[in-house]
C-alpha positions as CSV (number, residue, x, y, z in Angstrom):
1,M,0.0,0.0,0.0
2,P,1.5,3.4,-1.0
3,L,2.3,5.9,1.7
4,D,0.5,9.2,1.8
5,R,2.1,12.6,2.4
6,I,1.4,12.6,6.1
7,E,2.8,9.0,6.6
8,R,5.9,10.1,4.7
9,K,6.3,13.1,7.0
10,I,5.8,10.9,10.1
11,L,8.6,8.6,8.8
12,Q,10.9,11.5,8.0
13,L,10.5,13.0,11.5
14,L,10.8,9.7,13.4
15,Q,13.9,8.6,11.5
16,H,15.6,11.8,12.7
17,D,14.3,11.4,16.3
18,G,12.7,8.1,17.2
19,R,12.1,9.5,20.7
20,L,9.9,12.3,19.5
21,A,6.9,12.6,21.7
22,N,3.5,12.1,20.0
23,V,2.4,15.6,21.0
24,E,5.4,17.1,19.3
25,L,5.1,14.8,16.2
26,A,1.4,15.7,15.9
27,S,2.3,19.4,16.2
28,R,5.0,19.3,13.5
29,I,2.7,17.4,11.1
30,G,-0.4,19.5,11.8
31,L,-2.6,16.8,13.2
32,S,-4.2,16.3,16.5
33,E,-2.6,13.8,18.8
34,S,-5.1,10.9,18.5
35,P,-5.0,10.7,14.6
36,C,-1.3,11.1,14.7
37,L,-0.9,8.2,17.1
38,R,-3.2,6.0,15.1
39,R,-1.1,6.7,12.0
40,V,2.1,5.8,13.8
41,R,0.6,2.6,15.2
42,N,-0.7,1.7,11.7
43,L,2.8,2.2,10.2
44,E,4.1,-0.1,13.0
45,R,1.4,-2.7,12.4
46,R,2.1,-2.7,8.6
47,G,5.8,-3.2,9.3
48,V,6.8,0.1,7.7
49,I,8.2,1.0,11.1
50,G,10.1,-2.1,12.2
51,G,11.3,-0.8,15.5
52,Y,13.2,1.9,17.4
53,A,16.9,1.9,18.4
54,A,19.7,4.0,19.7
55,L,22.6,4.8,17.3
56,V,25.7,3.8,19.2
57,D,29.2,5.1,18.3
58,Q,31.2,1.9,17.7
59,R,34.5,3.4,18.8
60,A,32.9,4.5,22.1
61,V,32.2,0.8,22.9
62,G,35.7,-0.4,21.8
63,L,35.0,-1.5,18.3
64,T,37.8,0.3,16.4
65,V,38.0,-1.9,13.3
66,T,35.4,-1.9,10.5
67,A,36.0,-4.3,7.6
68,F,34.0,-5.2,4.5
69,V,34.3,-8.9,3.9
70,Q,33.4,-10.4,0.5
71,V,32.5,-14.1,0.7
72,T,32.3,-16.7,-2.0
73,L,30.6,-20.0,-1.4
74,D,31.0,-23.3,-3.1
75,K,27.9,-24.2,-4.9
76,Q,26.0,-25.9,-2.2
77,P,22.5,-27.3,-1.7
78,D,20.0,-25.0,0.0
79,A,20.6,-26.6,3.3
80,E,24.2,-25.5,3.3
81,T,23.3,-22.0,2.3
82,D,20.7,-21.9,5.1
83,A,23.4,-23.1,7.5
84,F,25.7,-20.3,6.3
85,H,22.9,-17.7,6.8
86,A,22.3,-19.1,10.4
87,H,25.9,-18.7,11.3
88,V,26.0,-15.1,9.9
89,R,22.8,-14.2,11.9
90,A,24.3,-15.6,15.1
91,E,27.5,-13.6,14.9
92,P,27.0,-10.2,16.5
93,H,30.1,-8.7,15.0
94,I,28.7,-9.2,11.5
95,V,26.4,-6.1,11.6
96,E,25.3,-6.3,8.0
97,C,25.3,-9.1,5.3
98,H,24.0,-8.8,1.8
99,A,23.7,-11.3,-1.0
100,T,25.3,-9.7,-4.0
101,S,25.7,-10.0,-7.7
102,G,29.1,-10.2,-9.3
103,T,32.3,-12.0,-8.4
104,H,31.4,-12.7,-4.7
105,D,28.2,-14.1,-3.2
106,Y,28.0,-12.0,-0.1
107,L,29.2,-8.7,1.3
108,M,29.5,-8.4,5.1
109,K,30.2,-5.4,7.3
110,V,32.1,-6.6,10.3
111,V,33.1,-4.7,13.4
112,A,35.9,-5.8,15.8
113,R,37.9,-4.6,18.8
114,D,41.2,-4.7,16.9
115,I,42.9,-6.4,14.0
116,D,43.6,-9.5,16.1
117,H,40.0,-9.8,17.1
118,F,39.0,-9.4,13.4
119,S,41.5,-12.1,12.4
120,D,39.9,-14.5,14.9
121,L,36.4,-13.7,13.6
122,V,37.5,-14.6,10.1
123,M,39.9,-17.4,10.7
124,Q,38.0,-19.2,13.5
125,G,34.5,-18.1,12.3
126,V,33.7,-17.0,8.8
127,L,36.2,-19.3,7.0
128,K,34.7,-22.3,8.9
129,Y,31.0,-21.5,8.0
130,P,29.4,-24.1,5.8
131,G,30.2,-23.7,2.1
132,V,32.7,-20.9,2.4
133,R,35.3,-21.2,-0.3
134,H,36.9,-17.7,-0.4
135,V,37.0,-14.6,1.8
136,E,38.4,-11.2,0.8
137,S,38.5,-8.3,3.2
138,S,38.9,-4.5,2.9
139,F,39.3,-2.3,5.9
140,S,37.6,1.1,6.4
141,L,40.2,3.9,6.8
142,G,37.5,6.3,7.9
143,G,33.7,6.8,7.6
144,I,32.4,9.4,5.2
145,K,28.7,8.9,5.8
146,R,26.7,6.7,8.2
147,S,23.0,6.9,8.0
148,G,20.1,4.7,8.5
149,V,17.7,7.4,7.3
150,L,15.8,6.5,4.2
151,P,14.7,9.2,1.7
152,V,11.0,9.1,2.3
153,A,10.1,12.7,1.2
154,D,7.1,13.2,-1.0
155,E,7.4,11.4,-4.4
156,A,7.9,13.7,-7.3
């Protein structure tokens, strides 16, 4: 179901401040509180809003290394791929994983305390996941942009 202008504005505001009180949200949108809250609850129920979270600075919690890991799998039956996915989901230091087109099958974003910790994650973890044939890593030298905010402004 397409989003209307008010729903897009709600999403835009909540992405920038998920702790925004309903009173303030309603005021900024130009609705009264009850209809605003109903719209937010409807977006949550439909899965458009999947949850709320705090954005944590990874360096502040001791995770100083960010690496992008490209993984190539042997051609395996679905059960092996499912097992690989389960291992990826279970490892908290793998903060993103995407199936990709091109030379590699997956691209993972991995955070670690230091290079030794990263090495352990790959050597004792990822390389031993079911079906993994090849792993190639690139290290972030510095972040340019980090955003979980999606462009939900009115469609042109």
